[in-house]
Residue frames as qw, qx, qy, qz and C-alpha x, y, z in Angstrom:
[[0.861, -0.456, 0.224, -0.013, -24.67, 9.00, 11.48],
 [0.176, 0.771, -0.604, -0.097, -20.78, 8.54, 11.23],
 [0.872, 0.197, -0.447, 0.026, -18.75, 5.47, 10.47],
 [0.740, -0.625, 0.247, 0.009, -17.20, 3.77, 13.42],
 [0.307, 0.786, -0.528, -0.099, -13.60, 3.81, 12.46],
 [0.489, -0.336, 0.789, -0.158, -12.84, 0.56, 14.40],
 [0.854, 0.349, 0.312, -0.228, -14.84, -1.29, 11.64],
 [0.523, 0.754, -0.386, -0.097, -11.94, -0.63, 9.19],
 [0.166, -0.506, 0.842, -0.084, -9.78, -3.14, 11.22],
 [0.546, 0.045, 0.807, -0.219, -12.27, -6.01, 10.65],
 [0.680, 0.602, 0.327, -0.262, -13.89, -5.38, 7.24],
 [0.368, -0.280, 0.624, 0.630, -12.34, -6.01, 3.74],
 [0.415, 0.382, -0.313, -0.764, -13.18, -5.39, 0.19],
 [0.830, 0.122, 0.454, -0.301, -15.61, -7.98, -0.98],
 [0.785, 0.592, -0.161, -0.090, -13.89, -8.27, -4.40],
 [0.573, 0.549, -0.546, 0.268, -10.15, -8.51, -3.66],
 [0.810, -0.429, -0.361, 0.173, -10.24, -9.07, 0.11],
 [0.510, 0.220, -0.257, 0.791, -7.91, -6.09, 0.65],
 [0.227, -0.413, -0.498, 0.728, -7.95, -3.25, 3.13],
 [0.089, 0.792, 0.464, 0.386, -10.57, -0.51, 2.76],
 [0.303, -0.106, -0.247, 0.914, -9.93, 3.18, 3.57],
 [0.043, 0.770, 0.584, -0.254, -12.45, 5.76, 4.59],
 [0.243, 0.321, 0.261, 0.877, -12.85, 8.79, 2.43],
 [0.069, -0.492, -0.637, 0.590, -14.49, 11.19, 4.89],
 [0.072, 0.282, -0.199, -0.936, -15.05, 13.89, 2.30],
 [0.485, 0.062, -0.497, -0.716, -17.51, 11.78, 0.35],
 [0.675, -0.181, 0.507, -0.505, -18.47, 9.18, 2.89],
 [0.887, 0.296, -0.288, -0.206, -17.21, 6.14, 1.04],
 [0.690, -0.458, 0.533, 0.172, -14.97, 3.26, 1.62],
 [0.545, 0.714, -0.376, -0.227, -12.31, 2.99, -0.92],
 [0.897, -0.159, 0.361, 0.201, -10.43, -0.05, -2.03],
 [0.009, -0.786, 0.397, 0.473, -7.20, 1.14, -3.73],
 [0.392, -0.191, 0.834, 0.339, -6.32, -2.12, -5.48],
 [0.306, 0.466, 0.801, 0.216, -9.56, -2.55, -7.39],
 [0.028, 0.036, 0.179, 0.983, -10.31, 1.13, -7.57],
 [0.333, -0.543, -0.714, -0.291, -13.75, 0.77, -6.08],
 [0.096, -0.187, 0.436, -0.875, -15.65, 3.02, -3.68],
 [0.284, -0.426, -0.856, -0.078, -18.48, 1.59, -1.57],
 [0.266, -0.586, -0.187, -0.742, -21.21, 3.79, -0.26],
 [0.113, -0.150, -0.760, 0.623, -22.20, 4.35, 3.42],
 [0.362, -0.515, -0.476, -0.615, -25.93, 4.48, 4.17],
 [0.567, -0.744, 0.003, -0.352, -26.64, 5.95, 7.66],
 [0.274, -0.707, 0.632, -0.158, -23.12, 5.14, 8.70],
 [0.837, -0.076, 0.542, -0.011, -23.42, 1.46, 7.44],
 [0.036, -0.463, 0.684, 0.563, -21.12, 0.24, 4.68],
 [0.815, 0.403, 0.197, -0.366, -22.77, -1.19, 1.70],
 [0.311, -0.520, 0.739, 0.294, -20.31, -3.83, 0.60],
 [0.762, 0.376, 0.526, -0.045, -21.99, -4.99, -2.48],
 [0.461, -0.069, 0.525, 0.712, -19.96, -5.08, -5.86],
 [0.217, 0.559, 0.607, 0.521, -22.91, -3.91, -7.86],
 [0.165, -0.941, -0.296, 0.011, -23.31, -0.86, -5.65],
 [0.576, -0.503, 0.141, 0.629, -19.72, 0.19, -5.87],
 [0.344, 0.924, 0.050, -0.157, -18.40, 3.06, -7.87],
 [0.833, 0.229, 0.084, 0.496, -15.43, 2.83, -10.17],
 [0.299, -0.852, 0.083, 0.422, -12.72, 5.40, -9.29],
 [0.642, 0.698, -0.129, 0.289, -10.37, 7.00, -11.64],
 [0.697, 0.098, -0.343, 0.622, -6.74, 7.56, -10.75],
 [0.052, 0.500, -0.114, 0.857, -7.38, 11.17, -9.52],
 [0.614, -0.532, -0.071, -0.579, -9.82, 10.11, -6.94],
 [0.845, -0.139, -0.475, 0.201, -7.64, 7.50, -5.24],
 [0.494, -0.865, 0.088, -0.017, -6.41, 8.53, -1.73],
 [0.395, 0.703, -0.541, 0.239, -2.69, 9.01, -1.28]]
């Protein structure tokens, strides 16, 4: 199941409240400021800090 891109207009990072970006290659929502990636399960964002993955600088989208 794919992510409905319209969701990106209304959801925010639960940590910093900033904008999230969809990384289609790995099916994650990425918060650039906190460098966190949130997984999608069956097209549904799992916006829990304890489920987020820490990103390194190379993984951040441009």
